[in-house]
N, C-alpha and C positions, 0 to 999 in steps of 0.2 A: 725249770719248767715245774711251776707249783700244778697241781691239782694233780687226779688221778685216775681220770681220765684223757679220751686221746684227746691233741691239741690238731686241730684241721685248718690249713688254706686252701681255701679258690681263687681261683686266677679265669677269664676268657681272652684270648687272642687273639686277634685277625691275621692272619696271613698273607703280612708285609714285611720289612726289614728290619721297622723300631720292635719288635712284636721278641724276640729275641733280649732287647736293651731291658724292655719292660717286660720282660721274665728275669734276669739277672734282679733288677730292682728290684724285685718283688721280694723272690728269691731273700736276699740281701735282709731285708729289712726284716722277715718273718720270723727268718732265723734265727736275727738279732730282737726280739719280740720276747721267741722263746728262751732267749741264753744262751744260744747255741751259737754261735760268734766260731767255737772250736770246727766247726767242718765246710761254714762257710766257702771254701776258695772250691772246692772238693764240686761240694751238689752246685757252687752257681755254673763251673765251668761244665761240668754231664748235662745241668738243664740248657745251656746254652746251647750246645750241643744237639740234646733232645724235639726243644722248638725251633730251631734252627736247619734240621731233618722234615720236621710234619711242615715249615712252611715252604720248602722248594720241591719236598715231593704230593702232598694228602692235600695241595691250596685247601682247606679248610678252615674253617674256626677249630681253636686251640682251646682242650682244660688244662690250668694247670694244678693238679692236685700233689699240697703235703702235708704227710701228717708224723709226728711223729708221737711213737706208743713202743711202752716196756724197754727202751733202750733202745730201740731204733727209730728210724726214721725212711720213709718211701715213697719215695717222690713219682709221682705217672705223668707224661702227657699225652694227652686223647686228643684223633685226629678223625677225618673221615672218610682215613684209606683203609680198609682191608689189608694192603699188601704189606709185612712184616720187613723192619729193616736188618738185614745183617754183617754181620763182621766181614772187613775184606780187606784186606792185605793193602796199602796205598804206596805206593813205588815213590822212589826218595824225592821226588821231582812233583810227586802231584800235588793239584792243587788242594784238594776235597781227599773223604776216603776215610779220613781216620778215630768217628765223632763213636761209634759206637765199637774200636776199640778202647776208646778209651774211657764211657761209659765202664766195659768190662773188666778195666782193671781199676779202675779205681773205685769202683762200686762192691761192698759182700754178693749182691746177687742181681738183676736184669731178667727182662721176663719181656714178651707181650701175653696180653690178652684181650680177649674179641669184646666192644664195648657196642653200645647201640650204635648201629652207620658208620663203623668203624676199626679204630685199634685203640689202646693202650699199651703206651710204652715203658717198663717200670724199672724201679734205678730204687736196692738196699743199702743205706749205711750205717753201720753201728755207731750211736750217741758216745761217744768215751767218758769214763766218770758213773 
């Protein structure tokens, strides 16, 4: 990652099923362009989970923001709902309910913040090297 300031990329998505795939491709392309293929798999999985949650529960436009700075990657998915996600324990046969548990497990930290018209769910990853 060249330069001294933060690197930032943004994408706006519609609340449609194709948005999760668009978000995954955007994150892969962005991280590759920044020379951070080393975190692509985990970040792509978590972005897919957060975008899918926003699409299913908020049903509003979705903003995806990716920032790399000082050895950390911060990813935020913003939507139009003020209701925060809550990790839950999914049963063995459940078809959903594991997304936030994955975010909690794979990220260095995560949280929720209020943004104009809704919320932003974010997570950070420590960048190796």
